[in-house]
PQR file with spaces between the fields and no chain letter, atoms N, CA, C, O and H, PARSE charges and radii, in Angstrom:
ATOM       1  N    MET     1      17.215   12.435   -0.820 -0.4000 1.5000
ATOM       2  CA   MET     1      16.214   11.170   -1.294 -0.0000 2.0000
ATOM       3  C    MET     1      15.927   10.464   -0.269  0.5500 1.7000
ATOM       4  O    MET     1      16.855    9.935    0.343 -0.5500 1.4000
ATOM       5  N    THR     2      14.423   10.263    0.217 -0.4000 1.5000
ATOM       6  CA   THR     2      14.256    9.715    1.502 -0.0000 2.0000
ATOM       7  C    THR     2      13.837    8.182    1.033  0.5500 1.7000
ATOM       8  O    THR     2      13.360    7.795   -0.034 -0.5500 1.4000
ATOM       9  H    THR     2      13.669   10.692   -0.280  0.4000 1.0000
ATOM      10  N    ILE     3      14.180    7.489    2.184 -0.4000 1.5000
ATOM      11  CA   ILE     3      13.641    5.753    1.500 -0.0000 2.0000
ATOM      12  C    ILE     3      13.162    5.220    2.906  0.5500 1.7000
ATOM      13  O    ILE     3      13.848    5.277    3.927 -0.5500 1.4000
ATOM      14  H    ILE     3      14.568    7.804    3.051  0.4000 1.0000
ATOM      15  N    SER     4      11.786    4.651    2.811 -0.4000 1.5000
ATOM      16  CA   SER     4      10.890    4.217    3.591 -0.0000 2.0000
ATOM      17  C    SER     4      10.931    3.025    3.343  0.5500 1.7000
ATOM      18  O    SER     4      11.012    2.667    2.168 -0.5500 1.4000
ATOM      19  H    SER     4      11.229    4.605    1.982  0.4000 1.0000
ATOM      20  N    LEU     5      10.876    1.881    4.618 -0.4000 1.5000
ATOM      21  CA   LEU     5      10.864    0.567    4.446 -0.0000 2.0000
ATOM      22  C    LEU     5       9.227    0.565    4.830  0.5500 1.7000
ATOM      23  O    LEU     5       8.689    1.503    5.420 -0.5500 1.4000
ATOM      24  H    LEU     5      10.810    2.172    5.573  0.4000 1.0000
ATOM      25  N    PHE     6       8.553   -0.608    4.406 -0.4000 1.5000
ATOM      26  CA   PHE     6       7.303   -0.860    4.907 -0.0000 2.0000
ATOM      27  C    PHE     6       7.248   -1.832    5.679  0.5500 1.7000
ATOM      28  O    PHE     6       8.030   -2.750    5.429 -0.5500 1.4000
ATOM      29  H    PHE     6       8.989   -1.369    3.927  0.4000 1.0000
ATOM      30  N    LEU     7       6.345   -1.979    6.845 -0.4000 1.5000
ATOM      31  CA   LEU     7       6.144   -3.320    7.476 -0.0000 2.0000
ATOM      32  C    LEU     7       5.990   -4.541    6.878  0.5500 1.7000
ATOM      33  O    LEU     7       5.224   -4.647    5.921 -0.5500 1.4000
ATOM      34  H    LEU     7       5.710   -1.234    7.048  0.4000 1.0000
ATOM      35  N    GLU     8       6.706   -5.636    7.369 -0.4000 1.5000
ATOM      36  CA   GLU     8       6.690   -6.826    6.906 -0.0000 2.0000
ATOM      37  C    GLU     8       5.006   -7.280    6.813  0.5500 1.7000
ATOM      38  O    GLU     8       4.249   -6.963    7.730 -0.5500 1.4000
ATOM      39  H    GLU     8       7.328   -5.549    8.147  0.4000 1.0000
ATOM      40  N    TYR     9       4.521   -8.037    5.633 -0.4000 1.5000
ATOM      41  CA   TYR     9       3.214   -8.698    5.839 -0.0000 2.0000
ATOM      42  C    TYR     9       2.191   -7.708    5.838  0.5500 1.7000
ATOM      43  O    TYR     9       1.081   -7.971    6.301 -0.5500 1.4000
ATOM      44  H    TYR     9       5.135   -8.295    4.888  0.4000 1.0000
ATOM      45  N    THR    10       2.570   -6.183    5.182 -0.4000 1.5000
ATOM      46  CA   THR    10       1.226   -5.542    5.224 -0.0000 2.0000
ATOM      47  C    THR    10       0.807   -5.019    3.663  0.5500 1.7000
ATOM      48  O    THR    10      -0.365   -4.839    3.330 -0.5500 1.4000
ATOM      49  H    THR    10       3.471   -5.970    4.806  0.4000 1.0000
ATOM      50  N    TYR    11       1.634   -4.869    3.025 -0.4000 1.5000
ATOM      51  CA   TYR    11       1.608   -4.619    1.553 -0.0000 2.0000
ATOM      52  C    TYR    11       1.754   -5.559    0.405  0.5500 1.7000
ATOM      53  O    TYR    11       2.610   -6.444    0.416 -0.5500 1.4000
ATOM      54  H    TYR    11       2.586   -5.015    3.296  0.4000 1.0000
ATOM      55  N    VAL    12       0.931   -5.376   -0.583 -0.4000 1.5000
ATOM      56  CA   VAL    12       1.260   -6.216   -1.716 -0.0000 2.0000
ATOM      57  C    VAL    12       1.829   -5.334   -2.573  0.5500 1.7000
ATOM      58  O    VAL    12       1.166   -4.387   -2.997 -0.5500 1.4000
ATOM      59  H    VAL    12       0.236   -4.657   -0.592  0.4000 1.0000
ATOM      60  N    SER    13       3.258   -5.545   -2.978 -0.4000 1.5000
ATOM      61  CA   SER    13       3.952   -4.566   -3.823 -0.0000 2.0000
ATOM      62  C    SER    13       3.534   -4.756   -5.350  0.5500 1.7000
ATOM      63  O    SER    13       3.769   -3.873   -6.175 -0.5500 1.4000
ATOM      64  H    SER    13       3.797   -6.314   -2.633  0.4000 1.0000
ATOM      65  N    GLY    14       2.984   -5.799   -5.642 -0.4000 1.5000
ATOM      66  CA   GLY    14       2.510   -5.998   -7.283 -0.0000 2.0000
ATOM      67  C    GLY    14       1.231   -5.727   -7.317  0.5500 1.7000
ATOM      68  O    GLY    14       0.658   -6.121   -8.332 -0.5500 1.4000
ATOM      69  H    GLY    14       2.794   -6.517   -4.972  0.4000 1.0000
ATOM      70  N    MET    15       0.381   -4.994   -6.268 -0.4000 1.5000
ATOM      71  CA   MET    15      -0.900   -4.411   -6.489 -0.0000 2.0000
ATOM      72  C    MET    15      -0.952   -2.789   -6.006  0.5500 1.7000
ATOM      73  O    MET    15      -1.140   -2.333   -4.878 -0.5500 1.4000
ATOM      74  H    MET    15       0.847   -4.673   -5.444  0.4000 1.0000
ATOM      75  N    MET    16      -0.749   -2.197   -7.092 -0.4000 1.5000
ATOM      76  CA   MET    16      -1.005   -0.715   -7.026 -0.0000 2.0000
ATOM      77  C    MET    16      -1.313    0.202   -8.142  0.5500 1.7000
ATOM      78  O    MET    16      -1.307   -0.364   -9.235 -0.5500 1.4000
ATOM      79  H    MET    16      -0.596   -2.567   -8.008  0.4000 1.0000
ATOM      80  N    PHE    17      -1.553    1.335   -8.162 -0.4000 1.5000
ATOM      81  CA   PHE    17      -2.006    2.083   -9.123 -0.0000 2.0000
ATOM      82  C    PHE    17      -1.703    3.640   -8.615  0.5500 1.7000
ATOM      83  O    PHE    17      -1.501    3.941   -7.438 -0.5500 1.4000
ATOM      84  H    PHE    17      -1.557    1.795   -7.273  0.4000 1.0000
ATOM      85  N    VAL    18      -1.709    4.454   -9.593 -0.4000 1.5000
ATOM      86  CA   VAL    18      -1.304    5.925   -9.369 -0.0000 2.0000
ATOM      87  C    VAL    18      -2.304    6.809   -9.907  0.5500 1.7000
ATOM      88  O    VAL    18      -2.533    6.579  -11.095 -0.5500 1.4000
ATOM      89  H    VAL    18      -1.873    4.210  -10.549  0.4000 1.0000
ATOM      90  N    ARG    19      -3.028    7.831   -9.357 -0.4000 1.5000
ATOM      91  CA   ARG    19      -4.124    8.636   -9.356 -0.0000 2.0000
ATOM      92  C    ARG    19      -3.554   10.145   -9.209  0.5500 1.7000
ATOM      93  O    ARG    19      -2.626   10.377   -8.434 -0.5500 1.4000
ATOM      94  H    ARG    19      -2.842    8.017   -8.392  0.4000 1.0000
ATOM      95  N    GLU    20      -4.117   11.091   -9.941 -0.4000 1.5000
ATOM      96  CA   GLU    20      -3.759   12.500   -9.589 -0.0000 2.0000
ATOM      97  C    GLU    20      -3.373   12.671   -8.097  0.5500 1.7000
ATOM      98  O    GLU    20      -2.453   13.417   -7.760 -0.5500 1.4000
ATOM      99  H    GLU    20      -4.870   10.902  -10.570  0.4000 1.0000
ATOM     100  N    ASP    21      -3.986   12.076   -7.364 -0.4000 1.5000
ATOM     101  CA   ASP    21      -4.191   12.555   -5.982 -0.0000 2.0000
ATOM     102  C    ASP    21      -3.010   11.700   -4.983  0.5500 1.7000
ATOM     103  O    ASP    21      -2.712   12.091   -3.855 -0.5500 1.4000
ATOM     104  H    ASP    21      -4.734   11.470   -7.637  0.4000 1.0000
ATOM     105  N    GLY    22      -2.468   10.582   -5.577 -0.4000 1.5000
ATOM     106  CA   GLY    22      -1.538    9.791   -4.761 -0.0000 2.0000
ATOM     107  C    GLY    22      -1.050    8.405   -5.144  0.5500 1.7000
ATOM     108  O    GLY    22      -1.707    7.882   -6.044 -0.5500 1.4000
ATOM     109  H    GLY    22      -2.710   10.264   -6.493  0.4000 1.0000
ATOM     110  N    LEU    23      -0.344    7.910   -4.803 -0.4000 1.5000
ATOM     111  CA   LEU    23       0.087    6.151   -5.028 -0.0000 2.0000
ATOM     112  C    LEU    23      -0.832    5.586   -3.845  0.5500 1.7000
ATOM     113  O    LEU    23      -0.877    5.906   -2.657 -0.5500 1.4000
ATOM     114  H    LEU    23       0.190    8.335   -4.071  0.4000 1.0000
ATOM     115  N    TYR    24      -1.531    4.660   -4.560 -0.4000 1.5000
ATOM     116  CA   TYR    24      -2.493    3.598   -3.780 -0.0000 2.0000
ATOM     117  C    TYR    24      -1.358    2.106   -3.942  0.5500 1.7000
ATOM     118  O    TYR    24      -0.628    1.743   -4.865 -0.5500 1.4000
ATOM     119  H    TYR    24      -1.495    4.400   -5.525  0.4000 1.0000
ATOM     120  N    ILE    25      -1.603    1.616   -2.790 -0.4000 1.5000
ATOM     121  CA   ILE    25      -0.815    0.550   -2.754 -0.0000 2.0000
ATOM     122  C    ILE    25      -1.862   -0.495   -1.743  0.5500 1.7000
ATOM     123  O    ILE    25      -2.430   -0.218   -0.687 -0.5500 1.4000
ATOM     124  H    ILE    25      -2.195    1.911   -2.041  0.4000 1.0000
ATOM     125  N    SER    26      -1.852   -1.534   -2.385 -0.4000 1.5000
ATOM     126  CA   SER    26      -2.925   -2.457   -1.676 -0.0000 2.0000
ATOM     127  C    SER    26      -2.120   -2.867   -0.121  0.5500 1.7000
ATOM     128  O    SER    26      -0.913   -2.982    0.093 -0.5500 1.4000
ATOM     129  H    SER    26      -1.391   -1.760   -3.243  0.4000 1.0000
ATOM     130  N    ASP    27      -3.228   -3.021    0.785 -0.4000 1.5000
ATOM     131  CA   ASP    27      -2.571   -3.386    2.343 -0.0000 2.0000
ATOM     132  C    ASP    27      -3.451   -4.737    2.679  0.5500 1.7000
ATOM     133  O    ASP    27      -3.872   -5.068    3.787 -0.5500 1.4000
ATOM     134  H    ASP    27      -4.209   -2.928    0.612  0.4000 1.0000
ATOM     135  N    SER    28      -3.635   -5.503    1.291 -0.4000 1.5000
ATOM     136  CA   SER    28      -4.348   -6.824    1.453 -0.0000 2.0000
ATOM     137  C    SER    28      -3.422   -8.138    1.465  0.5500 1.7000
ATOM     138  O    SER    28      -3.569   -9.182    0.830 -0.5500 1.4000
ATOM     139  H    SER    28      -3.294   -5.234    0.391  0.4000 1.0000
ATOM     140  N    HIS    29      -2.532   -7.810    2.283 -0.4000 1.5000
ATOM     141  CA   HIS    29      -1.373   -8.910    2.254 -0.0000 2.0000
ATOM     142  C    HIS    29      -2.142  -10.016    2.983  0.5500 1.7000
ATOM     143  O    HIS    29      -3.089   -9.552    3.618 -0.5500 1.4000
ATOM     144  H    HIS    29      -2.412   -6.962    2.800  0.4000 1.0000
ATOM     145  N    TYR    30      -2.027  -11.175    3.064 -0.4000 1.5000
ATOM     146  CA   TYR    30      -3.031  -12.391    3.430 -0.0000 2.0000
ATOM     147  C    TYR    30      -2.578  -12.740    4.809  0.5500 1.7000
ATOM     148  O    TYR    30      -3.285  -13.367    5.597 -0.5500 1.4000
ATOM     149  H    TYR    30      -1.258  -11.553    2.548  0.4000 1.0000
ATOM     150  N    LEU    31      -1.238  -12.263    5.103 -0.4000 1.5000
ATOM     151  CA   LEU    31      -0.465  -12.366    6.390 -0.0000 2.0000
ATOM     152  C    LEU    31      -0.608  -11.190    7.349  0.5500 1.7000
ATOM     153  O    LEU    31      -0.071  -11.034    8.445 -0.5500 1.4000
ATOM     154  H    LEU    31      -0.663  -11.753    4.463  0.4000 1.0000
ATOM     155  N    ASN    32      -1.446  -10.404    6.697 -0.4000 1.5000
ATOM     156  CA   ASN    32      -1.494   -8.787    7.437 -0.0000 2.0000
ATOM     157  C    ASN    32      -2.652   -9.371    8.551  0.5500 1.7000
ATOM     158  O    ASN    32      -3.504  -10.158    8.140 -0.5500 1.4000
ATOM     159  H    ASN    32      -1.882  -10.531    5.806  0.4000 1.0000
ATOM     160  N    PRO    33      -2.641   -9.016    9.748 -0.5600 1.5000
ATOM     161  CA   PRO    33      -3.501   -9.388   10.977  0.2800 2.0000
ATOM     162  C    PRO    33      -5.000   -8.747   10.526  0.5500 1.7000
ATOM     163  O    PRO    33      -6.004   -9.263   11.019 -0.5500 1.4000
ATOM     164  N    ASP    34      -5.136   -7.671    9.628 -0.4000 1.5000
ATOM     165  CA   ASP    34      -6.316   -7.094    9.215 -0.0000 2.0000
ATOM     166  C    ASP    34      -7.119   -7.603    8.186  0.5500 1.7000
ATOM     167  O    ASP    34      -8.277   -7.281    7.918 -0.5500 1.4000
ATOM     168  H    ASP    34      -4.321   -7.252    9.227  0.4000 1.0000
ATOM     169  N    TYR    35      -6.297   -8.542    7.556 -0.4000 1.5000
ATOM     170  CA   TYR    35      -6.701   -9.013    6.088 -0.0000 2.0000
ATOM     171  C    TYR    35      -7.834   -9.646    6.094  0.5500 1.7000
ATOM     172  O    TYR    35      -7.940  -10.565    6.906 -0.5500 1.4000
ATOM     173  H    TYR    35      -5.357   -8.804    7.774  0.4000 1.0000
ATOM     174  N    ASN    36      -8.901   -9.359    5.267 -0.4000 1.5000
ATOM     175  CA   ASN    36     -10.212   -9.999    5.008 -0.0000 2.0000
ATOM     176  C    ASN    36     -10.340  -10.239    3.986  0.5500 1.7000
ATOM     177  O    ASN    36     -10.217   -9.341    3.153 -0.5500 1.4000
ATOM     178  H    ASN    36      -8.816   -8.612    4.607  0.4000 1.0000
ATOM     179  N    ASP    37     -10.664  -11.643    3.568 -0.4000 1.5000
ATOM     180  CA   ASP    37     -10.821  -12.497    2.276 -0.0000 2.0000
ATOM     181  C    ASP    37     -11.867  -11.718    1.515  0.5500 1.7000
ATOM     182  O    ASP    37     -11.841  -11.878    0.294 -0.5500 1.4000
ATOM     183  H    ASP    37     -10.764  -12.373    4.245  0.4000 1.0000
ATOM     184  N    ASP    38     -12.917  -10.786    2.079 -0.4000 1.5000
ATOM     185  CA   ASP    38     -13.789  -10.567    1.261 -0.0000 2.0000
ATOM     186  C    ASP    38     -13.506   -8.603    0.725  0.5500 1.7000
ATOM     187  O    ASP    38     -14.304   -7.841    0.181 -0.5500 1.4000
ATOM     188  H    ASP    38     -12.939  -10.657    3.070  0.4000 1.0000
ATOM     189  N    VAL    39     -12.355   -8.405    1.087 -0.4000 1.5000
ATOM     190  CA   VAL    39     -12.228   -6.897    1.004 -0.0000 2.0000
ATOM     191  C    VAL    39     -10.843   -6.915    0.522  0.5500 1.7000
ATOM     192  O    VAL    39      -9.979   -7.562    1.114 -0.5500 1.4000
ATOM     193  H    VAL    39     -11.706   -9.024    1.529  0.4000 1.0000
ATOM     194  N    LEU    40     -10.537   -6.038   -0.823 -0.4000 1.5000
ATOM     195  CA   LEU    40      -9.395   -5.800   -1.426 -0.0000 2.0000
ATOM     196  C    LEU    40      -9.216   -4.415   -1.048  0.5500 1.7000
ATOM     197  O    LEU    40      -9.943   -3.577   -1.582 -0.5500 1.4000
ATOM     198  H    LEU    40     -11.239   -5.512   -1.303  0.4000 1.0000
ATOM     199  N    SER    41      -8.283   -4.033   -0.136 -0.4000 1.5000
ATOM     200  CA   SER    41      -8.295   -2.500    0.244 -0.0000 2.0000
ATOM     201  C    SER    41      -6.818   -1.954   -0.038  0.5500 1.7000
ATOM     202  O    SER    41      -5.823   -2.667   -0.168 -0.5500 1.4000
ATOM     203  H    SER    41      -7.693   -4.713    0.298  0.4000 1.0000
ATOM     204  N    PHE    42      -6.858   -0.552   -0.108 -0.4000 1.5000
ATOM     205  CA   PHE    42      -5.638   -0.093   -0.641 -0.0000 2.0000
ATOM     206  C    PHE    42      -5.488    1.184    0.056  0.5500 1.7000
ATOM     207  O    PHE    42      -6.492    1.838    0.340 -0.5500 1.4000
ATOM     208  H    PHE    42      -7.667    0.027   -0.002  0.4000 1.0000
ATOM     209  N    ARG    43      -4.107    1.661    0.407 -0.4000 1.5000
ATOM     210  CA   ARG    43      -3.965    2.982    1.304 -0.0000 2.0000
ATOM     211  C    ARG    43      -3.383    3.725    0.317  0.5500 1.7000
ATOM     212  O    ARG    43      -2.798    3.168   -0.612 -0.5500 1.4000
ATOM     213  H    ARG    43      -3.292    1.129    0.176  0.4000 1.0000
ATOM     214  N    LYS    44      -3.498    5.309    0.429 -0.4000 1.5000
ATOM     215  CA   LYS    44      -3.078    6.041   -0.340 -0.0000 2.0000
ATOM     216  C    LYS    44      -1.737    6.781    0.409  0.5500 1.7000
ATOM     217  O    LYS    44      -1.702    7.094    1.599 -0.5500 1.4000
ATOM     218  H    LYS    44      -3.974    5.762    1.183  0.4000 1.0000
ATOM     219  N    PHE    45      -0.789    6.955   -0.450 -0.4000 1.5000
ATOM     220  CA   PHE    45       0.380    7.447   -0.515 -0.0000 2.0000
ATOM     221  C    PHE    45       0.632    8.880   -1.008  0.5500 1.7000
ATOM     222  O    PHE    45       0.524    8.966   -2.231 -0.5500 1.4000
ATOM     223  H    PHE    45      -0.818    6.700   -1.416  0.4000 1.0000
ATOM     224  N    ASP    46       0.912    9.923   -0.440 -0.4000 1.5000
ATOM     225  CA   ASP    46       1.194   11.195   -1.066 -0.0000 2.0000
ATOM     226  C    ASP    46       2.369   11.128   -1.870  0.5500 1.7000
ATOM     227  O    ASP    46       3.301   10.524   -1.340 -0.5500 1.4000
ATOM     228  H    ASP    46       1.000    9.853    0.553  0.4000 1.0000
ATOM     229  N    LEU    47       2.548   11.538   -2.885 -0.4000 1.5000
ATOM     230  CA   LEU    47       3.905   11.876   -3.526 -0.0000 2.0000
ATOM     231  C    LEU    47       4.318   13.162   -3.417  0.5500 1.7000
ATOM     232  O    LEU    47       3.586   14.102   -3.728 -0.5500 1.4000
ATOM     233  H    LEU    47       1.790   12.029   -3.316  0.4000 1.0000
ATOM     234  N    VAL    48       5.505   13.305   -2.975 -0.4000 1.5000
ATOM     235  CA   VAL    48       6.015   14.786   -2.377 -0.0000 2.0000
ATOM     236  C    VAL    48       7.462   14.695   -3.031  0.5500 1.7000
ATOM     237  O    VAL    48       8.081   13.656   -3.263 -0.5500 1.4000
ATOM     238  H    VAL    48       6.099   12.542   -2.722  0.4000 1.0000
ATOM     239  N    GLU    49       7.872   16.004   -3.280 -0.4000 1.5000
ATOM     240  CA   GLU    49       9.227   16.282   -3.440 -0.0000 2.0000
ATOM     241  C    GLU    49       9.845   17.049   -2.378  0.5500 1.7000
ATOM     242  O    GLU    49       9.435   18.070   -1.825 -0.5500 1.4000
ATOM     243  H    GLU    49       7.369   16.847   -3.092  0.4000 1.0000
ATOM     244  N    ASN    50      11.140   16.230   -2.148 -0.4000 1.5000
ATOM     245  CA   ASN    50      11.701   16.922   -1.248 -0.0000 2.0000
ATOM     246  C    ASN    50      12.669   17.893   -1.536  0.5500 1.7000
ATOM     247  O    ASN    50      13.185   18.540   -0.625 -0.5500 1.4000
ATOM     248  H    ASN    50      11.473   15.401   -2.598  0.4000 1.0000
């Protein structure tokens, strides 16, 4: 099992969803330097079996 830590103030762990193509986690943390109040954005993570 591999464990990865996320960067601080990047992701909102309570805002995520799963689709057939991967896991999407919001990167709209209000302390994220790229945060935009007008955009709710997500990053896709591929789920792979080791």
